[in-house]
Residue, then its C-alpha position, 0 to 999 in steps of 0.5 A: m978855799n976854806t970851807r970851814r964855818p966861822s965859830s959864831s955860826v955854830a954857836t947860833n945854831d946851838r942856841r936855837g933849841t935853848a930859846t925854845v926851851e926858855f919860851a916853853v918855861i916862861a910862857p905859862l908863867f907869863l900867861l898866869l901873871v896876865l890872867g891873874t892880873w885880869e881876874m884881880g881887875t875884874a874883882v876890883r871893878a865889881s867891888n867898886n860897882l857894888t860900893a857905888a850901888v850901895r852908896e846910891g841906895g843909901r842916898l835914896a834911903s836917907m832922903d825924902f823918898t815919898g814921891t819915888v816909892a810906889s803904892n804897893q812897895t815899902p821904902n826898904q823894897k824900893v832901896e833894894q830894887d834900886i841897888r839891884a837895878f844899879l848892879n844890873a846896869s853896871g854888868l853885875p848880877g843884881a838878882l844874886a846880890t844879898i841886900s840887908i838894911t839894919h840898925a847900925e847902933g843901940a839895942n836894935a843893932g843888926q835888926t831890920f831897919n824900917l825906913a818908913n817908921s817915923t821914929n827912926y828919924l836921924a837913927l843910924f842904919k847900915i846897908r850891906a850888899t854882897i855878891p859871890f865872886s864866882s858869879v862875877s868871875m870869867f874864869p874857873n876861880r880855884i884861887m878865889k873860890g868861896t870869896t864874897l864881894k861886899a860893900e857897906l854903908v852907914t848913914r842917918r835916916g832923914r826926914v820924910r814929909s807926910a803923905n797928906 
């Protein structure tokens, strides 16, 4: 009677430790890859929602808004309020957004654009919104620390009927 083990079973026992070491080396790299992909997906989603909010604000700002603006607010305040509400509804912190409405061209470029001023009819204006990525991220973001998500839109001011 032969009590000798086959050589294949000895090789299998020697490989058990190797598989554990390989897993210990690869698992952190795989976890880093998965979490990095998740974080970039969060950034892309937030950026898309920020862009959509600015687009909706621009749509309101370029149309006849006389029926939508409350008596105690300016059209600029209404546009900013709507952008913040859109951001809040999409899960982003609208209160932390920085929103500006400025002239997009000419001698006044960069200065505040007054949507209520009738002399701005057909003038180009820019809406810009930014949110710090740290307020959107779910992880301690050392890699993207200090990154700001931003969205801009340039459009024309449309006609506003008189409030007669």
